[in-house]
Structures are given as C-alpha cells and as structure tokens.
C-alpha positions, 0 to 999 in steps of 0.5 A: 545467528541464523537470522543475521547477515553480513553486509559491507557497510562503510565505517567512519574511515571511509573504508567498508567492511563486513557488518552484522546486519538483521532485518525487523523481524531479526532485530525484534528476535535479538532484543527478544533474547536480550535479557538485560532489564533493559530490555522489558519496556520493549519486549512489554511493548511487543508482547503488547503489539502480537497480543493485539494483532492475535486479537484483530485475527479473530476479529477483523473488524478491530483492525478495522477500527484501529486503521480508522483510528490512526487516519482520524490521528493523522488528521484525515477526515471521516469523508477520506477515511470511508474512502479509503477504508472502501478502497481497502477493502475493493483492493483485498477482494480483487487480490483474493481473486489474483490468488485464486486465478493463478497469481501465486509470486509477489512479482505477479501482483505487483505486474497487475497493479501496474498495469492498472495504474498505468491505465488509469492514470498514465503512470506506474505507481513507482513513477507516481510515488516519484511524482508524489516525492514519495519514498516508503510511504503508502502511495494511496495515502497521499491521494485526494478524492478524485485519486482514490475513486479512479483507483477503487473503479480501475480496481472493482472493474478489473475483479468484475472482469475476472468474474465475468470471464472466469479469467485463469493464468496471469497472463489472462490477469494481465490483460483483464487488468489493462482493460480494468483500468482503461475503463477508469482511466477513460472516465479520468480523461473525461473528468480532466477535460471537463476540469480543464486540469489533471486528476494526477498531480505531485499533491500530496498529503505529506508534503502539502499544507493546503491539502491536509486542511482540505481534507478536514 
C-alpha cells in the first residue's frame, strides 16, 4: 500500500468513490507480487525488459540500435531516422550542459525548452503539440525534415552559447536559450519568406497518411 493512493473516481452510478490507484511503476510492482501462474508471462516479460535495459546501460550503442529499429518499424525513412537520432544526441548534450550549469529541477528544463521553441517556431512545445493534435505523443516524432533541422539548430546554438559565455544559473541559461532560438527562428523566417509558406504546420506523421508516404 506504500505505492497505492486513493483517488475519487466516478462509478457507474455517477457518484465518485475513493478508489485504490497506482502509477505505472506501482502497477508493475503489484503484478510482480501476484502468486498466480497467470501473471507469469507478464513477469517474464518484465524480467526480459529489465535485462535488456541493464545491457543498454553497459553498452549505450544497444539503446541506439533499439531506437532505430522502433522508428523503422513505424515506417520512418532512413533519412528521417538519421536526423531524429542526431537531434536526440544534440538534445542530450544540451541537457547535460543545463545540469552542469545550474538547472536542477524538471521545471527548469521545461522553461528553457519552451524559450528555445518559442524563439525558433513562435510557439511553445505545448502549443505546438496542440497545433498538431498530439496528446501524449512525442512532438519531435511528428516533425518533418525542416522542423527537425531548425529544432536542432536552436538547441545546438544554445549549447554553444552556454560554453562560449560560460553561463551559470537559470536566469542566464534562459537568456541563452532565447538567443539560440532566435538564431534558428531567424533562419526559419528567411526560408519561409523564400518558400512562401510556413515551416510550422499542423501536419504530423500520426494523422496525415500523405506525410507518412513522404517519409518513406
């Protein structure tokens, strides 16, 4: 019961009653404690996943290969996958800089990410997801080539500004994030002016079959 909590949930009679609830980790722990043979297949699956994650910690290249395979199975092209994987590496490099330069809370990372996105695309990640009709999905998994490229530019520029100016503290990091985003945003606006259309679009891989065909 240490990881179960009671929340008021609506029942079939329309009334709300206190109900035992648990998050994903808690549910896994509950399943592991079930003595019934019917739970064995799920327990074996959890053990297999745990073993695979331990191997990936020992050899990060395995995690990269797994990610590539998952994207491939979803139908993404090799070219798109290369950009996405490069974007992941750039993002990890940036968050490492934030951690070492004073951003400690998860909320700090969200604020800094929002600054880059707002300056790069004119919208925050939350607003961008709403535009694309996404909920729990990863926003970057539904970006096209240009969106991924400008996103990488904004984050890579921010990382370099942090290092060049030896930035410390969330206030300075936030200023740098906006500056890095402005660089990517400026490039985006120039491209949009030349193409006569917006790079920021509501289209996404999940909802638009025509986009999926373009990615192949």
